Each structure stands twice: as structure tokens, then as C-alpha cells.
LUMZAGU-739019 format. One line per field, with one value per atom (N, C-alpha, C): x, y, z; atom name; residue number from 0; chain. Coordinates in pm, 1 decimal. Each point is the difference from the previous one (the first is absolute). Example, Ala and Ser with C-alpha at 12.3 -4.5 7.8 and 13.67 -1.06 7.14 Angstrom:
BEGIN
xx <- 1319.0 / -89.0 / 90.0 / -35.0 / 82.0 / -77.0
yy <- -569.0 / 119.0 / 120.0 / 105.0 / 119.0 / 109.0
zz <- 780.0 / 0.0 / 0.0 / -72.0 / 6.0 / 73.0
a <- N / CA / C / N / CA / C
k <- 0 / 0 / 0 / 1 / 1 / 1
c <- A / A / A / A / A / A
END
This chain:
BEGIN
xx <- -985.2 / 101.4 / -20.3 / -25.4 / -18.4 / -124.6 / -104.9 / -124.0 / 19.4 / 77.9 / 21.6 / 86.9 / 97.8 / 79.3 / -84.3 / -89.2 / -88.7 / -94.0 / -52.3 / -88.4 / 74.5 / 126.3 / 81.3 / 26.6 / 25.9 / 23.9 / -124.5 / -116.6 / -125.4 / -23.2 / 26.3 / -18.3 / 94.2 / 126.0 / 96.0 / -40.1 / -43.5 / -41.3 / -123.4 / -91.8 / -121.3 / 31.9 / 98.0 / 31.8 / 87.2 / 105.3 / 98.9 / -1.6 / -85.6 / -0.7 / -42.5 / 56.5 / -34.8 / -89.6 / -100.2 / -88.5 / 51.1 / -55.2 / 41.8 / -32.5 / -108.9 / -36.6 / 105.7 / 54.0 / 104.2 / 123.8 / 36.3 / 118.8 / -20.4 / -122.8 / -26.7 / 7.6 / -36.7 / -0.3 / 135.1 / 94.1 / 130.8 / 74.3 / 67.0 / 75.9 / 130.7 / 38.7 / 125.8 / 103.4 / 109.2 / 104.5 / 74.4 / 37.8 / 75.9 / 136.1 / 49.5 / 127.4 / 109.0 / 122.1 / 112.4 / -10.5 / 49.7 / -1.5 / 141.1 / 28.9 / 132.4 / 20.8 / 122.2 / 33.3 / 33.5 / -58.6 / 29.2 / 143.3 / 71.3 / 135.1 / 107.7 / -35.6 / 97.7 / -21.1 / 67.2 / -20.0 / 45.3 / -82.5 / 31.0 / -50.4 / -50.5 / -49.9 / -151.6 / -53.2 / -144.6 / -37.5 / -124.7 / -52.6 / -101.9 / 18.4 / -92.8 / -128.3 / -112.5 / -125.9 / 8.7 / -31.1 / 0.5 / 136.1 / 105.2 / 134.3 / 33.0 / 88.6 / 44.2 / 136.5 / 69.8 / 133.9 / -5.5 / 105.6 / 12.5 / 108.7 / -23.3 / 90.9 / 33.5 / 127.3 / 43.5 / 71.9 / -36.0 / 62.0 / 73.2 / 128.5 / 78.6 / 96.0 / 59.6 / 95.6 / 52.7 / 90.0 / 54.2 / 48.2 / 6.5 / 49.2 / 92.4 / 115.2 / 94.6 / 41.2 / 9.8 / 40.8 / 90.3 / 91.3 / 89.5 / 72.6 / 70.9 / 75.4 / 129.0 / 105.9 / 128.6 / 5.7 / 5.7 / -7.5 / 136.8 / 101.3 / 133.3 / 5.2 / 88.3 / 14.8 / 130.4 / 52.3 / 124.3 / -30.7 / 42.9 / -30.4 / 90.3 / 115.4 / 93.5 / -32.9 / -71.3 / -29.3 / -118.2 / -15.6 / -114.2 / -131.8 / -107.3 / -133.3 / -42.4 / -58.9 / -45.1 / -151.4 / -43.2 / -143.4 / -65.7 / -127.3 / -70.4 / -4.2 / 6.9 / -3.5 / -143.9 / -50.1 / -133.0 / 12.7 / -50.0 / 3.1 / -133.7 / -41.8 / -126.0 / 3.6 / -86.9 / -7.2 / -141.4 / -47.8 / -130.7 / 18.5 / -67.4 / 11.0 / -138.9 / -17.0 / -124.1 / 34.4 / -61.4 / 23.6 / -132.0 / -2.8 / -121.5 / 26.8 / -88.9 / 16.2 / -128.4 / 14.8 / -115.8 / 28.2 / -99.7 / 11.8 / -36.0 / 87.6 / -23.3 / 13.9 / -18.1 / 15.7 / 145.2 / 94.7 / 141.9 / 51.6 / -82.7 / 40.7 / -24.9 / 55.4 / -20.3 / 91.0 / -58.4 / 75.8 / 5.4 / 121.9 / 18.8 / 51.5 / -62.1 / 45.7 / 34.2 / 123.4 / 45.6 / 62.1 / -49.4 / 52.4 / 33.5 / 123.2 / 39.6 / 61.6 / -47.7 / 48.4 / 44.2 / 117.9 / 50.0 / 76.6 / 15.5 / 80.2 / 70.1 / 94.2 / 71.6 / 124.7 / 69.7 / 120.4 / -25.3 / 77.5 / -19.2 / 101.9
yy <- -3317.1 / 103.4 / 93.5 / -59.7 / 80.5 / 88.1 / -53.2 / 75.1 / 119.2 / -17.4 / 110.9 / 108.8 / -36.9 / 100.2 / 76.3 / -69.1 / 64.6 / 97.5 / -41.9 / 87.3 / 122.6 / -19.1 / 113.4 / 97.6 / -51.1 / 86.0 / 81.0 / -61.0 / 71.7 / 108.3 / -30.2 / 97.1 / 119.1 / -25.0 / 109.0 / 85.7 / -62.0 / 75.0 / 84.4 / -51.9 / 75.2 / 115.6 / -17.2 / 103.6 / 109.1 / -38.6 / 96.7 / 23.7 / -63.5 / 12.9 / 138.5 / 48.2 / 130.7 / -20.0 / 82.9 / -8.6 / 94.0 / -12.7 / 84.3 / 146.3 / 26.4 / 136.9 / 63.6 / -77.0 / 52.1 / 38.4 / -79.7 / 28.9 / 122.2 / 22.6 / 117.2 / 128.5 / -6.1 / 118.8 / 26.8 / -92.8 / 17.9 / 114.6 / 81.3 / 111.1 / -52.1 / 55.8 / -35.5 / 104.0 / -47.1 / 90.2 / 58.5 / 127.4 / 58.4 / -67.6 / -10.6 / -67.3 / 102.7 / -48.4 / 86.7 / 40.2 / 118.2 / 48.5 / 41.8 / -6.5 / 36.5 / 150.5 / 38.9 / 142.5 / 53.7 / 112.3 / 54.6 / 54.5 / -35.8 / 51.2 / -72.2 / -102.0 / -74.3 / -149.6 / -57.3 / -142.6 / -87.5 / -99.3 / -91.2 / 44.1 / 121.2 / 52.7 / -11.8 / -20.8 / -6.0 / 94.4 / 41.6 / 86.7 / -79.2 / -2.9 / -67.6 / 82.2 / -64.7 / 73.8 / 102.5 / 124.4 / 106.0 / 64.8 / -44.5 / 56.3 / 93.8 / 94.3 / 93.3 / -37.7 / -93.2 / -38.8 / -125.8 / -20.6 / -116.5 / -91.6 / -131.4 / -97.0 / -109.8 / -44.0 / -114.0 / -98.2 / -126.7 / -107.5 / -89.6 / -22.4 / -85.2 / -84.3 / -97.5 / -84.5 / -108.6 / -80.5 / -112.1 / -106.7 / -120.4 / -115.0 / -78.1 / -42.1 / -82.5 / -117.6 / -117.1 / -118.8 / -84.8 / -69.8 / -86.1 / -95.4 / -93.2 / -97.8 / -30.3 / -22.7 / -34.9 / -151.4 / -50.2 / -144.9 / -55.0 / 26.1 / -53.9 / -147.6 / -71.5 / -143.0 / -26.0 / 98.1 / -13.3 / -59.3 / -118.7 / -65.6 / 47.1 / 57.4 / 41.4 / 138.6 / 82.3 / 135.9 / 4.5 / 113.1 / 13.9 / 12.8 / -44.1 / 12.0 / 146.0 / 49.2 / 138.8 / 4.8 / 104.8 / 18.6 / 58.8 / -27.0 / 61.6 / 151.5 / 70.8 / 145.2 / 47.0 / 84.4 / 58.7 / 147.9 / 84.7 / 144.5 / 58.3 / 104.0 / 65.2 / 147.7 / 73.6 / 143.8 / 46.4 / 95.2 / 62.0 / 151.7 / 72.9 / 145.5 / 62.3 / 108.7 / 76.6 / 143.3 / 48.7 / 135.5 / 75.6 / 108.9 / 78.7 / 142.9 / 55.7 / 136.9 / 77.7 / 120.4 / 86.1 / 139.9 / 62.0 / 137.9 / 93.9 / 98.1 / 100.4 / 137.9 / 103.5 / 137.3 / 29.9 / -69.8 / 21.0 / -88.2 / -86.1 / -92.4 / -143.6 / -92.0 / -142.3 / -44.0 / -72.0 / -55.6 / -150.9 / -55.8 / -143.1 / -67.2 / -112.4 / -84.8 / -135.1 / -46.2 / -125.5 / -86.1 / -123.1 / -94.5 / -129.0 / -50.5 / -128.4 / -86.0 / -123.8 / -93.5 / -125.5 / -50.1 / -119.4 / -88.9 / -124.9 / -92.1 / -97.5 / -74.2 / -100.2 / 58.3 / -84.6 / 44.9 / 1.9 / 75.7 / 11.6 / -80.1
zz <- 1429.3 / -0.4 / -119.3 / -116.1 / -119.8 / 12.9 / 59.5 / 16.8 / 93.4 / 107.8 / 93.3 / -63.2 / -83.2 / -70.4 / -100.3 / -69.5 / -95.0 / 71.8 / 114.4 / 78.6 / 49.5 / 41.3 / 45.5 / -114.2 / -119.2 / -115.6 / -34.7 / 7.0 / -27.7 / 104.8 / 125.8 / 107.4 / -17.3 / -33.8 / -19.4 / -119.0 / -108.0 / -118.5 / 29.4 / 75.4 / 32.4 / 93.9 / 87.5 / 97.9 / -59.8 / -71.0 / -46.1 / -150.9 / -72.2 / -146.0 / -44.2 / -108.7 / -54.7 / -120.6 / -10.3 / -115.8 / -109.4 / -118.7 / -111.4 / 27.7 / 72.4 / 33.3 / 90.0 / 97.3 / 87.3 / -80.0 / -98.8 / -79.3 / -87.9 / -48.4 / -82.6 / 81.8 / 127.3 / 85.2 / 64.3 / -10.4 / 62.2 / -67.9 / 80.4 / -53.7 / -59.4 / -111.1 / -63.9 / 40.8 / 59.7 / 45.6 / -119.5 / 9.0 / -109.4 / -12.2 / -121.1 / -23.2 / -30.5 / -7.0 / -34.2 / -146.6 / -30.0 / -137.2 / -40.1 / -127.1 / -50.3 / 13.0 / 34.8 / 9.6 / -139.0 / -38.7 / -132.6 / -5.5 / -105.1 / -19.3 / 79.2 / 76.5 / 78.7 / -24.0 / -98.6 / -28.1 / 115.6 / 33.1 / 108.6 / 136.0 / 12.5 / 126.6 / 5.1 / 120.6 / 21.0 / 113.1 / 0.0 / 105.1 / 81.2 / 131.0 / 90.1 / 10.6 / 29.1 / 14.2 / 113.6 / -29.4 / 100.0 / 21.6 / -65.3 / 18.1 / -114.8 / 25.5 / -102.7 / -56.2 / 64.8 / -45.0 / -85.8 / -78.5 / -86.2 / 55.4 / -3.9 / 60.0 / -99.3 / 5.1 / -81.0 / 91.7 / -10.0 / 77.9 / -98.3 / 24.0 / -88.9 / 82.0 / -61.8 / 69.9 / -89.7 / 55.8 / -74.4 / 96.2 / -50.6 / 76.2 / -90.6 / 54.5 / -74.6 / 88.2 / -59.7 / 74.3 / -87.7 / 61.9 / -74.5 / 92.2 / -59.0 / 77.8 / -76.0 / 75.0 / -58.5 / -13.5 / -120.1 / -23.4 / -40.5 / 80.5 / -27.7 / 34.9 / -67.0 / 24.6 / 75.7 / 68.4 / 75.4 / 137.7 / 26.4 / 127.4 / 113.1 / -33.4 / 104.0 / 54.8 / -73.0 / 43.7 / 95.6 / 66.9 / 92.4 / -76.5 / 61.4 / -60.6 / 6.8 / -104.6 / -3.5 / 18.0 / 65.2 / 24.3 / -124.3 / -20.7 / -112.5 / 15.4 / -110.6 / 1.1 / -24.3 / 89.9 / -15.5 / 32.3 / -86.4 / 21.4 / -43.5 / 68.5 / -35.3 / 32.2 / -64.3 / 22.4 / -27.5 / 80.7 / -21.1 / 8.6 / -87.2 / -2.6 / -5.6 / 75.3 / 1.5 / -39.3 / -105.1 / -50.4 / 8.0 / 76.2 / 19.4 / -45.8 / -81.0 / -49.8 / 20.3 / 54.1 / 27.0 / -52.2 / -60.2 / -46.2 / 113.5 / 27.1 / 104.1 / -62.1 / 81.7 / -48.2 / -37.6 / 61.0 / -28.2 / -112.5 / -53.7 / -104.8 / 43.1 / -75.9 / 30.0 / 114.6 / 96.4 / 111.8 / -19.0 / 6.9 / -23.9 / 126.9 / 34.5 / 109.5 / -60.5 / 25.8 / -59.8 / 109.2 / 13.3 / 98.9 / -73.0 / 23.5 / -60.2 / 109.2 / 11.2 / 99.2 / -74.1 / 33.6 / -67.1 / 95.4 / -38.7 / 79.1 / -93.4 / 54.9 / -79.9 / -60.9 / -70.8 / -68.7 / -149.1 / -70.4 / -144.5 / -72.7
a <- N / CA / C / N / CA / C / N / CA / C / N / CA / C / N / CA / C / N / CA / C / N / CA / C / N / CA / C / N / CA / C / N / CA / C / N / CA / C / N / CA / C / N / CA / C / N / CA / C / N / CA / C / N / CA / C / N / CA / C / N / CA / C / N / CA / C / N / CA / C / N / CA / C / N / CA / C / N / CA / C / N / CA / C / N / CA / C / N / CA / C / N / CA / C / N / CA / C / N / CA / C / N / CA / C / N / CA / C / N / CA / C / N / CA / C / N / CA / C / N / CA / C / N / CA / C / N / CA / C / N / CA / C / N / CA / C / N / CA / C / N / CA / C / N / CA / C / N / CA / C / N / CA / C / N / CA / C / N / CA / C / N / CA / C / N / CA / C / N / CA / C / N / CA / C / N / CA / C / N / CA / C / N / CA / C / N / CA / C / N / CA / C / N / CA / C / N / CA / C / N / CA / C / N / CA / C / N / CA / C / N / CA / C / N / CA / C / N / CA / C / N / CA / C / N / CA / C / N / CA / C / N / CA / C / N / CA / C / N / CA / C / N / CA / C / N / CA / C / N / CA / C / N / CA / C / N / CA / C / N / CA / C / N / CA / C / N / CA / C / N / CA / C / N / CA / C / N / CA / C / N / CA / C / N / CA / C / N / CA / C / N / CA / C / N / CA / C / N / CA / C / N / CA / C / N / CA / C / N / CA / C / N / CA / C / N / CA / C / N / CA / C / N / CA / C / N / CA / C / N / CA / C / N / CA / C / N / CA / C / N / CA / C / N / CA / C / N / CA / C / N / CA / C / N / CA / C / N / CA / C / N / CA / C
k <- 0 / 0 / 0 / 1 / 1 / 1 / 2 / 2 / 2 / 3 / 3 / 3 / 4 / 4 / 4 / 5 / 5 / 5 / 6 / 6 / 6 / 7 / 7 / 7 / 8 / 8 / 8 / 9 / 9 / 9 / 10 / 10 / 10 / 11 / 11 / 11 / 12 / 12 / 12 / 13 / 13 / 13 / 14 / 14 / 14 / 15 / 15 / 15 / 16 / 16 / 16 / 17 / 17 / 17 / 18 / 18 / 18 / 19 / 19 / 19 / 20 / 20 / 20 / 21 / 21 / 21 / 22 / 22 / 22 / 23 / 23 / 23 / 24 / 24 / 24 / 25 / 25 / 25 / 26 / 26 / 26 / 27 / 27 / 27 / 28 / 28 / 28 / 29 / 29 / 29 / 30 / 30 / 30 / 31 / 31 / 31 / 32 / 32 / 32 / 33 / 33 / 33 / 34 / 34 / 34 / 35 / 35 / 35 / 36 / 36 / 36 / 37 / 37 / 37 / 38 / 38 / 38 / 39 / 39 / 39 / 40 / 40 / 40 / 41 / 41 / 41 / 42 / 42 / 42 / 43 / 43 / 43 / 44 / 44 / 44 / 45 / 45 / 45 / 46 / 46 / 46 / 47 / 47 / 47 / 48 / 48 / 48 / 49 / 49 / 49 / 50 / 50 / 50 / 51 / 51 / 51 / 52 / 52 / 52 / 53 / 53 / 53 / 54 / 54 / 54 / 55 / 55 / 55 / 56 / 56 / 56 / 57 / 57 / 57 / 58 / 58 / 58 / 59 / 59 / 59 / 60 / 60 / 60 / 61 / 61 / 61 / 62 / 62 / 62 / 63 / 63 / 63 / 64 / 64 / 64 / 65 / 65 / 65 / 66 / 66 / 66 / 67 / 67 / 67 / 68 / 68 / 68 / 69 / 69 / 69 / 70 / 70 / 70 / 71 / 71 / 71 / 72 / 72 / 72 / 73 / 73 / 73 / 74 / 74 / 74 / 75 / 75 / 75 / 76 / 76 / 76 / 77 / 77 / 77 / 78 / 78 / 78 / 79 / 79 / 79 / 80 / 80 / 80 / 81 / 81 / 81 / 82 / 82 / 82 / 83 / 83 / 83 / 84 / 84 / 84 / 85 / 85 / 85 / 86 / 86 / 86 / 87 / 87 / 87 / 88 / 88 / 88 / 89 / 89 / 89 / 90 / 90 / 90 / 91 / 91 / 91 / 92 / 92 / 92 / 93 / 93 / 93 / 94 / 94 / 94 / 95 / 95 / 95 / 96 / 96 / 96 / 97 / 97 / 97 / 98 / 98 / 98 / 99 / 99 / 99 / 100 / 100 / 100 / 101 / 101 / 101 / 102 / 102 / 102 / 103 / 103 / 103
c <- A / A / A / A / A / A / A / A / A / A / A / A / A / A / A / A / A / A / A / A / A / A / A / A / A / A / A / A / A / A / A / A / A / A / A / A / A / A / A / A / A / A / A / A / A / A / A / A / A / A / A / A / A / A / A / A / A / A / A / A / A / A / A / A / A / A / A / A / A / A / A / A / A / A / A / A / A / A / A / A / A / A / A / A / A / A / A / A / A / A / A / A / A / A / A / A / A / A / A / A / A / A / A / A / A / A / A / A / A / A / A / A / A / A / A / A / A / A / A / A / A / A / A / A / A / A / A / A / A / A / A / A / A / A / A / A / A / A / A / A / A / A / A / A / A / A / A / A / A / A / A / A / A / A / A / A / A / A / A / A / A / A / A / A / A / A / A / A / A / A / A / A / A / A / A / A / A / A / A / A / A / A / A / A / A / A / A / A / A / A / A / A / A / A / A / A / A / A / A / A / A / A / A / A / A / A / A / A / A / A / A / A / A / A / A / A / A / A / A / A / A / A / A / A / A / A / A / A / A / A / A / A / A / A / A / A / A / A / A / A / A / A / A / A / A / A / A / A / A / A / A / A / A / A / A / A / A / A / A / A / A / A / A / A / A / A / A / A / A / A / A / A / A / A / A / A / A / A / A / A / A / A / A / A / A / A / A / A / A / A / A / A / A / A / A / A / A / A / A / A / A / A / A / A / A / A / A / A / A / A / A / A
END
């Protein structure tokens, strides 16, 4: 059993293995860059607008020792926000979306 697994591993490595030359020739994708003058915003490769993704998560539980009262469910709340800003001929255009759930 061990010999057949070893043979299978050698076969897979020979078939799909990458050599160092292949890795040197691989193209490196451009990464996001910081937007000048807008802290927290980044620019996607090929885009003219700047985007910021933010959010928060809060969780808690009520740990009362009252046996006569009803049991309370754990509290979980979250929020995510997307802020996009683009410069146009008329000035800066801002798109802001915020989605949240739970109770505060």
C-alpha cells in the first residue's frame, strides 16, 4: 500500500509539477495601490476610482443567574460598508453602501 501511494505521488509530481523556470516566467498580476490624499482607500488595477471596505462585528451573551426569567439568546450584530469615490468633470462622485444586521 505504501509503495503504491509513493508511486502515485511521483507520477503526480512528474505530471503536474512546476519547475523553477516556469515560476520565473509567470506573470505577476498588478496589485492594489493606495490612493493619494485619501487615507484608507485603495485603487484596483485598471480602475480610476478609489474604494474603501470597512465593517465591524459585535457579539455578546447575557449571563444572568436568574432561574425564573426566560433564557435570552446571544446577541450578534455586524455591519459592512463600501465607500467608492471617483473624480469626474463635475467633481468627486461618491457611492456609499452600508449593510447591517442584528440588534445594537
